[in-house]
C-alpha positions as CSV (number, residue, x, y, z in Angstrom):
1,M,-232.1,-122.9,-42.7
2,S,-233.9,-125.7,-41.0
3,T,-230.7,-126.4,-38.8
4,Q,-231.4,-123.1,-37.1
5,L,-235.0,-123.7,-36.3
6,E,-236.4,-125.5,-33.3
7,P,-237.3,-129.1,-34.3
8,A,-241.0,-129.9,-34.0
9,E,-242.6,-133.3,-33.2
10,P,-244.1,-135.0,-36.3
11,I,-247.8,-134.9,-37.0
12,A,-249.5,-137.0,-34.5
13,K,-250.9,-140.4,-35.5
14,G,-254.6,-141.1,-35.3
15,T,-257.5,-138.9,-36.1
16,F,-258.2,-137.6,-32.6
17,A,-254.6,-137.1,-31.8
18,T,-254.1,-135.1,-34.9
19,A,-257.2,-133.0,-34.3
20,K,-256.1,-132.3,-30.7
21,Q,-252.5,-131.4,-31.9
22,A,-253.9,-129.2,-34.7
23,F,-256.2,-127.3,-32.3
24,G,-253.3,-126.7,-29.8
25,D,-251.1,-125.4,-32.7
26,L,-253.7,-122.6,-33.2
27,F,-252.7,-121.0,-29.8
28,R,-249.0,-121.3,-30.6
29,W,-247.5,-118.4,-32.4
30,N,-244.7,-120.4,-34.1
31,Q,-245.9,-122.5,-36.8
32,R,-245.2,-126.3,-37.4
33,V,-243.6,-126.6,-40.8
34,E,-243.3,-129.8,-42.7
35,I,-240.4,-129.9,-45.1
36,T,-240.5,-132.5,-47.8
37,N,-237.6,-133.6,-50.1
38,E,-237.8,-135.2,-53.5
39,Y,-238.1,-138.6,-52.0
40,G,-241.1,-137.9,-50.0
41,E,-239.1,-137.7,-46.7
42,N,-240.4,-135.3,-44.1
43,T,-238.9,-133.1,-41.3
44,Y,-240.7,-130.8,-39.0
45,V,-239.6,-127.5,-37.5
46,W,-241.1,-124.7,-35.5
47,Q,-240.9,-121.6,-37.7
48,P,-241.7,-118.1,-36.5
49,P,-244.2,-116.3,-38.8
50,A,-242.4,-113.9,-41.0
51,P,-243.4,-110.3,-40.8
52,L,-245.7,-108.9,-43.4
53,R,-243.5,-107.8,-46.3
54,N,-244.3,-105.0,-48.7
55,P,-246.3,-106.5,-51.4
56,I,-244.1,-104.9,-54.1
57,S,-241.2,-106.7,-52.7
58,L,-243.1,-110.0,-52.8
59,F,-244.0,-109.4,-56.3
60,A,-240.4,-108.7,-57.2
61,M,-239.4,-112.2,-55.8
62,L,-241.2,-113.8,-58.8
63,K,-239.0,-114.1,-61.9
64,G,-240.2,-113.4,-65.4
65,R,-240.9,-117.1,-65.9
66,D,-242.8,-117.4,-62.6
67,W,-245.0,-114.4,-63.6
68,L,-245.8,-116.0,-66.9
69,F,-247.0,-119.2,-65.3
70,F,-249.0,-117.4,-62.7
71,L,-250.7,-115.1,-65.2
72,V,-251.6,-117.9,-67.6
73,G,-253.0,-119.9,-64.5
74,L,-255.0,-116.8,-63.5
75,A,-256.2,-116.2,-67.0
76,A,-257.3,-119.8,-67.3
77,W,-259.3,-119.8,-64.0
78,T,-260.8,-116.4,-64.8
79,A,-262.0,-117.6,-68.3
80,D,-263.3,-120.8,-66.7
81,A,-265.3,-118.8,-64.2
82,F,-266.6,-116.5,-66.9
83,D,-267.8,-119.5,-69.0
84,F,-269.7,-120.8,-66.0
85,H,-271.3,-117.6,-65.0
86,A,-272.3,-116.7,-68.6
87,L,-275.1,-119.2,-68.0
88,S,-276.0,-118.4,-64.4
89,I,-276.4,-114.7,-64.9
90,Q,-278.7,-115.1,-68.0
91,T,-281.1,-117.8,-66.7
92,T,-284.1,-115.6,-67.5
93,K,-283.0,-115.0,-71.2
94,L,-282.2,-118.7,-71.7
95,A,-285.6,-119.7,-70.2
96,S,-287.3,-117.3,-72.8
97,Y,-285.2,-118.6,-75.6
98,Y,-286.0,-122.3,-74.9
99,H,-289.5,-121.7,-73.6
100,R,-288.7,-123.4,-70.4
101,S,-289.0,-122.4,-66.8
102,K,-286.0,-120.9,-65.0
103,T,-285.9,-124.0,-62.9
104,D,-285.4,-126.2,-66.0
105,I,-282.5,-124.0,-67.1
106,T,-280.7,-124.3,-63.7
107,T,-280.8,-128.0,-64.4
108,A,-277.8,-127.3,-66.7
109,I,-275.9,-125.7,-63.8
110,T,-276.5,-128.8,-61.6
111,L,-275.3,-131.1,-64.4
112,T,-272.2,-128.9,-64.9
113,L,-271.4,-129.0,-61.2
114,L,-272.0,-132.8,-60.9
115,L,-269.6,-133.6,-63.7
116,R,-266.9,-131.2,-62.7
117,S,-265.4,-133.8,-60.2
118,V,-265.0,-136.4,-63.0
119,G,-263.1,-134.0,-65.1
120,A,-260.9,-132.9,-62.2
121,A,-259.9,-136.6,-61.6
122,V,-259.2,-137.3,-65.3
123,F,-257.4,-134.2,-66.2
124,G,-255.7,-133.8,-62.8
125,L,-254.1,-137.2,-63.1
126,F,-252.9,-136.6,-66.6
127,A,-251.4,-133.3,-65.4
128,D,-249.6,-135.1,-62.6
129,K,-248.3,-137.7,-65.0
130,Y,-247.6,-136.0,-68.2
131,G,-247.2,-132.2,-67.2
132,R,-249.3,-129.2,-66.7
133,K,-249.1,-127.8,-70.3
134,W,-251.0,-130.1,-72.6
135,P,-254.0,-131.0,-70.3
136,M,-254.6,-127.3,-69.7
137,V,-254.4,-126.6,-73.5
138,I,-256.9,-129.3,-74.3
139,N,-259.2,-128.2,-71.5
140,M,-259.4,-124.5,-72.6
141,L,-259.7,-125.2,-76.3
142,I,-262.5,-127.7,-75.8
143,L,-264.3,-125.4,-73.3
144,G,-264.2,-122.6,-76.0
145,L,-265.7,-125.0,-78.5
146,L,-268.5,-126.1,-76.2
147,Q,-269.4,-122.4,-75.6
148,I,-269.9,-122.2,-79.3
149,A,-271.8,-125.5,-79.3
150,T,-274.1,-124.1,-76.8
151,I,-274.9,-121.2,-79.0
152,Y,-275.9,-123.5,-81.7
153,S,-278.0,-125.9,-79.5
154,S,-281.4,-125.6,-81.0
155,T,-283.2,-127.8,-78.5
156,Y,-283.3,-127.9,-74.8
157,G,-282.0,-131.5,-74.8
158,A,-279.1,-130.6,-76.9
159,F,-278.4,-127.6,-74.6
160,L,-278.3,-129.9,-71.5
161,G,-276.1,-132.4,-73.3
162,V,-273.5,-129.7,-74.2
163,R,-273.5,-128.2,-70.7
164,S,-272.9,-131.7,-69.2
165,L,-269.8,-132.0,-71.4
166,F,-268.8,-128.5,-70.5
167,G,-268.9,-129.5,-66.8
168,L,-266.6,-132.5,-67.5
169,F,-263.9,-130.2,-69.1
170,M,-264.4,-127.4,-66.8
171,G,-263.5,-129.6,-63.9
172,G,-260.0,-130.1,-65.1
173,V,-259.0,-126.5,-65.1
174,Y,-258.9,-125.6,-61.4
175,G,-256.2,-128.2,-60.3
176,S,-253.9,-127.6,-63.2
177,A,-254.3,-123.7,-63.0
178,I,-253.4,-123.4,-59.3
179,A,-250.6,-126.1,-59.5
180,M,-249.0,-124.3,-62.5
181,A,-249.5,-120.8,-61.0
182,L,-248.2,-121.5,-57.5
183,E,-245.8,-124.4,-57.6
184,N,-242.9,-122.3,-58.6
185,C,-243.7,-119.2,-56.5
186,P,-241.3,-118.3,-53.8
187,T,-242.6,-119.6,-50.4
188,E,-242.8,-116.1,-48.9
189,A,-245.0,-114.8,-51.8
190,R,-247.4,-117.8,-51.9
191,G,-250.2,-116.4,-49.6
192,L,-250.4,-113.0,-51.6
193,M,-250.4,-114.9,-55.0
194,S,-252.8,-117.5,-53.7
195,G,-255.3,-114.7,-52.8
196,I,-255.0,-113.1,-56.1
197,L,-255.3,-116.4,-58.0
198,Q,-258.5,-117.5,-56.3
199,Q,-260.3,-114.3,-57.1
200,G,-260.1,-115.2,-60.8
201,Y,-263.4,-116.7,-60.1
202,S,-264.9,-113.5,-58.8
203,L,-263.2,-111.6,-61.5
204,G,-264.8,-113.9,-64.1
205,Y,-268.2,-113.1,-62.6
206,V,-267.6,-109.4,-62.6
207,I,-266.5,-109.4,-66.3
208,A,-269.5,-111.6,-67.3
209,A,-271.9,-109.3,-65.3
210,C,-270.5,-106.2,-66.9
211,C,-270.7,-107.7,-70.4
212,N,-274.4,-108.8,-69.6
213,L,-275.2,-105.2,-68.8
214,G,-273.5,-104.1,-72.0
215,V,-275.4,-106.3,-74.3
216,G,-278.8,-105.4,-72.8
217,G,-281.8,-107.6,-71.9
218,S,-283.1,-109.0,-75.3
219,T,-283.6,-112.6,-75.5
220,N,-281.0,-113.4,-78.1
221,S,-278.3,-111.3,-76.4
222,W,-277.2,-114.3,-74.4
223,K,-275.4,-115.6,-77.4
224,I,-272.9,-112.6,-77.5
225,I,-271.8,-113.4,-73.9
226,F,-271.2,-117.0,-75.0
227,W,-269.1,-115.8,-78.0
228,I,-267.0,-113.7,-75.6
229,G,-266.5,-116.7,-73.4
230,A,-265.5,-118.9,-76.2
231,G,-262.9,-116.4,-77.4
232,L,-261.5,-116.0,-73.9
233,S,-261.1,-119.8,-73.4
234,I,-259.6,-120.4,-76.9
235,A,-257.2,-117.5,-76.5
236,V,-255.9,-118.9,-73.0
237,G,-255.3,-122.4,-74.6
238,L,-253.5,-120.9,-77.5
239,I,-251.3,-118.7,-75.2
240,R,-250.5,-121.7,-73.0
241,C,-249.1,-123.4,-76.2
242,L,-246.4,-120.7,-76.4
243,F,-244.9,-121.4,-73.0
244,P,-242.8,-124.4,-71.9
245,E,-243.8,-127.2,-69.5
246,S,-243.5,-126.7,-65.8
247,K,-239.9,-126.7,-64.4
248,Q,-240.5,-129.8,-62.3
249,F,-241.4,-131.9,-65.3
250,I,-238.5,-130.4,-67.5
251,E,-236.0,-131.3,-64.7
252,A,-237.6,-134.8,-64.4
253,K,-237.3,-135.5,-68.1
254,K,-233.7,-134.2,-68.2
255,H,-232.7,-136.5,-65.2
256,R,-234.4,-139.5,-66.7
257,K,-232.5,-139.0,-69.9
258,E,-229.2,-138.6,-68.0
259,N,-229.9,-141.5,-65.8
260,P,-231.9,-144.2,-67.7
261,E,-230.9,-146.9,-65.3
262,L,-232.7,-145.3,-62.4
263,Y,-235.9,-145.1,-64.3
264,K,-236.2,-148.4,-65.9
265,D,-239.3,-149.0,-63.9
266,A,-240.9,-145.7,-64.5
267,G,-244.0,-145.3,-66.6
268,A,-247.7,-145.9,-66.4
269,A,-247.5,-148.8,-64.0
270,A,-245.2,-146.9,-61.6
271,F,-247.5,-143.9,-61.8
272,W,-250.6,-145.9,-60.7
273,R,-248.5,-147.6,-58.1
274,D,-247.7,-144.3,-56.7
275,C,-251.4,-143.2,-56.9
276,K,-252.3,-146.4,-54.9
277,K,-249.6,-145.6,-52.2
278,M,-250.8,-142.1,-52.0
279,L,-254.4,-143.0,-51.5
280,A,-253.5,-145.6,-48.9
281,K,-251.4,-143.1,-47.0
282,E,-253.5,-139.9,-47.5
283,W,-257.1,-141.2,-47.6
284,K,-257.9,-139.3,-44.4
285,M,-256.4,-136.1,-45.8
286,C,-258.6,-136.6,-48.8
287,I,-261.8,-136.9,-46.7
288,Y,-260.8,-133.8,-44.7
289,C,-260.2,-131.7,-47.8
290,I,-263.5,-132.8,-49.3
291,V,-265.4,-131.9,-46.1
292,L,-263.6,-128.6,-46.0
293,M,-264.3,-127.9,-49.7
294,T,-268.0,-128.8,-49.1
295,W,-268.3,-126.2,-46.4
296,F,-266.6,-123.7,-48.4
297,N,-268.6,-124.2,-51.6
298,Y,-271.9,-124.0,-49.5
299,Y,-270.4,-120.8,-48.0
300,S,-269.9,-119.1,-51.4
301,H,-273.0,-120.3,-53.1
302,T,-275.3,-119.7,-50.4
303,S,-274.1,-116.0,-49.8
304,Q,-273.8,-115.2,-53.5
305,D,-276.0,-117.1,-55.9
306,S,-279.3,-115.8,-54.6
307,Y,-278.1,-112.3,-53.7
308,T,-279.5,-110.6,-56.9
309,T,-282.8,-112.3,-56.3
310,F,-282.8,-111.2,-52.7
311,L,-282.3,-107.5,-53.9
312,L,-285.1,-107.9,-56.5
313,T,-287.7,-109.7,-54.4
314,Q,-287.3,-108.8,-50.7
315,K,-285.7,-105.3,-51.2
316,E,-287.8,-104.6,-54.4
317,F,-285.0,-103.1,-56.3
318,N,-285.2,-102.7,-60.1
319,N,-282.9,-104.7,-62.3
320,T,-280.2,-101.9,-62.7
321,Q,-280.0,-101.4,-58.9
322,A,-279.7,-105.1,-58.3
323,S,-277.0,-105.5,-61.0
324,R,-275.0,-102.7,-59.4
325,G,-275.3,-104.3,-56.1
326,S,-274.1,-107.6,-57.4
327,I,-271.1,-106.2,-59.1
328,L,-270.0,-104.2,-55.9
329,M,-270.5,-107.4,-54.0
330,K,-268.1,-109.3,-56.3
331,T,-265.7,-106.4,-56.2
332,G,-265.5,-106.8,-52.5
333,A,-264.7,-110.5,-53.0
334,V,-261.8,-109.7,-55.3
335,V,-260.2,-107.3,-52.9
336,G,-260.8,-109.4,-49.8
337,G,-259.4,-112.6,-51.4
338,M,-256.1,-110.7,-52.2
339,I,-255.8,-109.1,-48.8
340,M,-256.6,-112.1,-46.7
341,G,-254.4,-114.3,-48.8
342,Y,-251.6,-111.9,-48.1
343,V,-252.3,-111.8,-44.4
344,S,-252.2,-115.7,-44.2
345,Q,-248.5,-115.6,-45.0
346,W,-248.0,-114.1,-41.6
347,L,-251.0,-115.1,-39.5
348,G,-251.1,-118.6,-40.8
349,R,-253.6,-120.3,-43.2
350,R,-256.1,-121.7,-40.6
351,R,-256.1,-118.6,-38.3
352,T,-256.8,-116.3,-41.4
353,M,-259.7,-118.5,-42.6
354,I,-261.2,-118.8,-39.0
355,L,-260.9,-114.9,-38.6
356,A,-262.5,-114.2,-41.9
357,A,-265.4,-116.7,-41.3
358,F,-266.0,-115.2,-37.9
359,L,-266.0,-111.6,-39.2
360,S,-268.3,-112.6,-42.1
361,A,-270.9,-114.1,-39.6
362,C,-270.7,-110.8,-37.4
363,L,-271.6,-108.8,-40.6
364,I,-274.7,-110.9,-41.4
365,P,-277.2,-108.4,-39.7
366,A,-275.7,-105.5,-41.5
367,W,-275.9,-107.6,-44.8
368,I,-279.6,-108.3,-44.8
369,L,-281.3,-105.6,-42.7
370,P,-280.6,-102.3,-44.6
371,T,-283.2,-101.0,-47.0
372,T,-281.2,-98.6,-49.3
373,E,-279.1,-99.3,-52.3
374,R,-275.9,-97.7,-50.8
375,S,-276.2,-99.5,-47.4
376,L,-276.9,-102.8,-48.9
377,S,-274.1,-102.3,-51.5
378,A,-271.6,-101.4,-48.8
379,S,-272.5,-104.3,-46.5
380,G,-272.6,-106.8,-49.6
381,F,-269.0,-105.6,-50.3
382,F,-267.8,-106.2,-46.9
383,I,-269.3,-109.5,-46.2
384,Q,-267.9,-110.8,-49.5
385,F,-264.7,-109.3,-48.6
386,F,-264.4,-111.8,-45.8
387,V,-266.2,-114.7,-47.5
388,Q,-263.8,-114.6,-50.4
389,G,-261.0,-113.5,-48.0
390,A,-261.3,-117.0,-46.5
391,W,-261.5,-118.4,-50.0
392,G,-258.3,-116.6,-50.9
393,V,-256.3,-118.9,-48.7
394,I,-257.8,-122.0,-50.2
395,P,-255.5,-122.5,-53.3
396,I,-252.2,-122.5,-51.4
397,H,-253.7,-124.3,-48.4
398,L,-254.8,-127.2,-50.7
399,N,-251.6,-127.1,-52.5
400,E,-249.7,-127.4,-49.1
401,L,-251.8,-130.2,-47.9
402,S,-251.7,-132.1,-51.1
403,P,-249.2,-135.0,-51.6
404,P,-246.3,-133.4,-53.3
405,A,-246.5,-135.5,-56.4
406,F,-250.2,-134.8,-56.9
407,R,-250.5,-131.2,-56.7
408,S,-252.8,-131.0,-59.6
409,S,-255.2,-133.8,-59.2
410,F,-255.5,-133.7,-55.3
411,P,-256.8,-130.0,-55.1
412,G,-258.8,-130.3,-58.2
413,V,-260.6,-133.5,-57.1
414,T,-261.3,-132.5,-53.6
415,Y,-262.5,-129.0,-54.7
416,Q,-264.8,-130.3,-57.3
417,I,-266.2,-133.1,-55.1
418,G,-267.0,-130.5,-52.5
419,N,-268.6,-128.4,-55.3
420,M,-270.7,-131.4,-56.3
421,I,-272.0,-132.1,-52.9
422,S,-272.8,-128.4,-52.3
423,S,-274.5,-128.0,-55.9
424,P,-278.2,-127.9,-54.5
425,S,-277.3,-125.0,-52.2
426,A,-279.0,-122.3,-54.3
427,Q,-282.1,-124.6,-54.7
428,I,-282.2,-125.2,-51.0
429,V,-282.2,-121.4,-50.3
430,N,-284.8,-120.8,-52.9
431,A,-287.1,-123.5,-51.9
432,I,-287.2,-122.4,-48.3
433,A,-287.4,-118.6,-49.1
434,E,-290.2,-119.1,-51.5
435,K,-292.3,-120.7,-48.7
436,T,-291.4,-118.2,-46.0
437,F,-292.7,-114.6,-46.1
438,I,-291.9,-111.4,-44.2
439,T,-293.2,-107.9,-44.5
440,S,-291.0,-105.5,-46.4
441,A,-290.0,-101.9,-45.6
442,K,-292.8,-100.9,-48.1
443,G,-295.4,-103.1,-46.3
444,D,-295.6,-105.8,-48.9
445,R,-295.4,-109.5,-48.1
446,V,-292.2,-110.7,-49.8
447,E,-290.2,-113.9,-49.9
448,A,-287.7,-114.1,-47.0
449,Y,-284.5,-114.5,-48.9
450,G,-282.6,-112.4,-46.4
451,P,-283.3,-114.3,-43.3
452,V,-282.8,-117.7,-45.1
453,M,-279.4,-116.7,-46.5
454,G,-278.3,-115.1,-43.2
455,V,-279.2,-118.3,-41.1
456,A,-277.6,-120.6,-43.6
457,T,-274.4,-118.4,-43.9
458,A,-274.1,-118.3,-40.1
459,I,-274.4,-122.0,-39.8
460,I,-271.9,-122.6,-42.5
461,A,-269.3,-120.1,-41.1
462,V,-269.4,-121.9,-37.8
463,G,-268.8,-125.2,-39.6
464,I,-265.9,-123.7,-41.4
465,M,-264.4,-122.4,-38.1
466,V,-264.8,-125.8,-36.3
467,T,-263.6,-127.8,-39.2
468,T,-260.5,-125.6,-39.8
469,A,-259.7,-125.4,-36.2
470,F,-259.3,-129.1,-35.9
471,G,-257.6,-129.7,-39.3
472,P,-254.1,-129.8,-40.4
473,E,-252.0,-127.0,-41.8
474,K,-248.8,-127.3,-43.7
475,K,-247.9,-123.6,-44.2
476,G,-244.5,-123.3,-45.7
477,A,-244.3,-126.9,-46.9
478,R,-241.3,-127.1,-49.2
479,F,-242.3,-129.4,-52.1
480,E,-240.2,-127.9,-54.8
481,L,-238.0,-130.9,-55.1
482,A,-240.7,-133.4,-54.9
483,K,-240.4,-136.0,-57.6
484,V,-242.9,-136.5,-60.4
485,A,-245.3,-139.4,-59.6
486,G,-244.2,-142.6,-61.3
487,E,-240.7,-141.3,-62.2
488,G,-238.4,-143.8,-60.5
489,G,-239.7,-143.6,-57.1
490,S,-239.2,-147.1,-56.1
491,D,-237.2,-148.1,-53.0
492,E,-234.6,-149.8,-55.2
493,N,-234.0,-146.7,-57.2
494,L,-233.7,-144.6,-54.0
495,A,-231.2,-147.2,-52.5
496,K,-229.1,-147.0,-55.6
497,K,-229.0,-143.1,-55.4
498,V,-227.9,-143.3,-51.7
499,A,-225.2,-146.0,-52.6
500,D,-223.9,-143.9,-55.4
501,L,-223.6,-140.9,-53.1
502,E,-221.8,-143.1,-50.5
503,R,-219.1,-143.9,-53.0
504,G,-218.7,-140.2,-53.6
505,N,-220.2,-140.0,-57.1
506,S,-222.4,-137.0,-56.3
507,I,-221.4,-135.8,-52.8
508,A,-218.9,-133.4,-54.2
509,E,-221.3,-132.0,-56.7
510,A,-223.9,-131.6,-54.1
511,E,-221.4,-129.8,-51.8
512,K,-220.7,-127.4,-54.6
513,G,-224.4,-126.8,-55.1
514,G,-224.3,-128.3,-58.6
515,D,-227.2,-130.5,-58.1
516,A,-229.6,-129.3,-55.4
517,R,-231.7,-132.5,-55.7
518,F,-229.0,-134.7,-54.1
519,E,-228.2,-132.4,-51.1
520,N,-230.5,-134.0,-48.6
521,V,-229.4,-137.5,-49.5
522,A,-225.7,-136.4,-49.5
523,M,-226.1,-135.1,-46.0
524,E,-227.8,-138.4,-44.9
525,S,-225.0,-140.5,-46.6
526,K,-222.4,-138.6,-44.5
527,E,-224.3,-139.4,-41.4
528,M,-224.6,-143.0,-42.4
529,A,-220.8,-143.1,-43.0
530,K,-220.1,-141.7,-39.5
């Protein structure tokens, strides 16, 4: 297909040159697409955006195996989000149970967020080296056990210790889940599936909030929510045991068995060598993605975490009204993430994120100024439609920006470091709002949560638009044939493969389509022969 497309110049060298090129690409309808083969070799073409297709036809492109991997990845991310929000939505109950202030209880949230980046690095690297299956199984089973351990934490100190460990293992879920769910999706369907996948986080919140309403407001009812979370996590881990490893790792294992001489230097040493090469080559991309994810995590936490408090204090709603408003807000997030992720397949990743951030900023007055439950619920729905609409593009955007052999560790680590940096976002909003007062519609002096959240969200939305406008995009990057890190990736092995092909050992088979992994090298060998 690439031979029918207009060749594009490679990504510019240098930070400023790359930013200038990326900004210019925003205003060119055709999109620069990088195609990566299994040896890490890149070519670039200008590809016209495909027209938006019927979502049903995109769903039909996924085979049964693809759906299984996607649904398990979605279930893992949803269960992970449920486990996290099981604490955040029950802060008052836990404060009463442990006889501590709500601020003391939120310390557990901060510790969880801080340690997630460590878990993302450890389990992400394991997933890139040994496969997606068992790191995820271990993560989910231990998360379930830690939910149970939280229930039996009789002291505040034990509670903090368990939640710290929870953050460590929670951090490993995101990277493995999105890699497993998206790496085998057809290119045309990735935007839609990315939007659906990301909203597992919002779906986990909605389920937790609904469960919380169902169990009531008694102090000890928090334990029921944690039992539900434990069951969900353990169930996902056990279900993952029933399915095979990702296709990439199965093929790598098969090829290693058939060609042991090509993999004699493969192993842990080769894996870490590839890690060092990746970091030396992609350190700027790492920093960019961390900055982007810091903005995005501030974006979601600032606009969501204090929303219920905003309804209770500034708008003076009762608990039932505030809960309904929060659930509708997150419902908007689920819908928006799916739709905007779908649109990104046509409009492009960066243009979609910039558009969503811009529209969310425009909606800020309608989000904080109304006084009735209906109007606030409607505006909360639509602002989160666009906030999480921008977020819906993130899983596939990070997957496409990732070095092909590190599609588990790279997104997971950059996402979780951004999450760690943004961890005090809710505390910042609360600290400023509690010291600033305005007059409510009823004439009372109330804490200014609305103005603080509005100003902060506007600043963050602008930051996202600027950072995204000058950042890279690799929409449509073809990384399906990328080799597994550490699996015979040395220059000597590549040279041997090329030599074999030149002697005709694999060209005939490649021409017949028998081994797609050799097609690119076969073509290059013919050119060399000429």
